[in-house]
C-alpha positions as CSV (number, residue, x, y, z in Angstrom):
1,X,309.5,112.1,38.2
2,X,312.4,113.7,39.9
3,X,314.2,111.8,42.6
4,X,313.6,113.4,46.0
5,X,316.6,114.9,47.8
6,X,317.4,114.1,51.4
7,X,315.9,117.5,52.3
8,X,312.7,116.8,50.5
9,X,312.4,113.4,52.2
10,X,312.9,115.0,55.6
11,X,310.3,117.7,54.9
12,X,307.8,115.1,53.8
13,X,308.4,113.0,56.9
14,X,308.1,116.0,59.2
15,X,304.9,117.2,57.6
16,X,303.4,113.7,57.8
17,X,304.5,113.3,61.4
18,X,303.1,116.7,62.5
19,X,299.8,116.0,60.7
20,X,299.5,112.6,62.4
21,X,300.2,114.1,65.8
22,X,297.5,116.7,65.2
23,X,295.0,114.1,64.2
24,X,295.8,112.0,67.2
25,X,295.5,114.8,69.8
26,X,292.5,116.6,68.3
27,X,289.6,116.1,70.7
28,X,285.9,115.6,69.6
29,X,283.9,118.7,69.1
30,X,283.1,120.5,72.3
31,X,286.0,119.1,74.3
32,X,289.0,121.2,75.4
33,X,292.2,120.8,73.2
34,X,295.1,119.3,75.2
35,X,297.6,121.6,73.5
36,X,298.1,125.2,74.5
37,X,297.3,128.0,72.0
38,X,301.0,128.9,71.7
39,X,301.9,125.2,70.9
40,X,299.1,125.1,68.3
41,X,300.4,128.3,66.7
42,X,304.0,126.9,66.7
43,X,302.7,123.8,64.9
44,X,301.0,126.0,62.3
45,X,304.2,128.0,61.8
46,X,306.2,124.8,61.4
47,X,303.7,123.4,58.8
48,X,303.8,126.7,57.0
49,X,307.6,126.8,56.8
50,X,307.6,123.2,55.6
51,X,305.1,123.9,52.9
52,X,307.0,127.1,51.8
53,X,310.3,125.2,51.6
54,X,308.7,122.3,49.7
55,X,307.4,124.8,47.2
56,X,310.8,126.5,46.8
57,X,312.4,123.1,46.1
58,X,309.6,122.1,43.7
59,X,310.0,125.4,41.8
60,X,313.8,125.0,41.6
61,X,313.2,121.5,40.0
62,X,310.6,122.9,37.6
63,X,307.8,121.2,39.4
64,X,306.1,124.5,40.5
65,X,302.4,124.5,41.2
66,X,302.4,121.4,43.4
67,X,301.4,121.7,47.0
68,X,300.8,119.2,49.8
69,X,297.2,118.2,50.3
70,X,295.3,116.0,52.6
71,X,293.1,113.1,51.3
72,X,290.1,114.5,53.1
73,X,290.3,117.9,51.5
74,X,287.6,118.7,48.9
75,X,289.0,119.0,45.4
76,X,289.6,122.4,43.9
77,X,287.9,121.3,40.7
78,X,285.1,119.1,39.5
79,X,284.9,116.8,36.5
80,X,281.9,117.6,34.3
81,X,280.9,114.8,31.9
82,X,280.7,116.0,28.3
83,X,277.3,114.3,28.0
84,X,276.0,116.7,30.7
85,X,276.8,119.8,28.7
86,X,273.9,121.1,26.6
87,X,274.1,123.2,23.5
88,X,273.0,126.8,23.7
89,X,269.9,127.7,21.8
90,X,270.6,130.5,19.4
């Protein structure tokens, strides 16, 4: 694994901090959000810029294809056990 540059470490810290703030201030369903719409959009823009720069740095290091993810995101793929695959009848 490549050692992370100072810039990569900063980007990771910024992404994690913004994500934690979002989790902390997000109200329960049905309640009004404490942040204004322009502030919410600014946070989205910041996270988008961070993700784009992280991808540029990963591509430059030959680690393309990686992207940040959250632990509660559903996976993009599923593991299918080989035992569950049936032969086609011909």
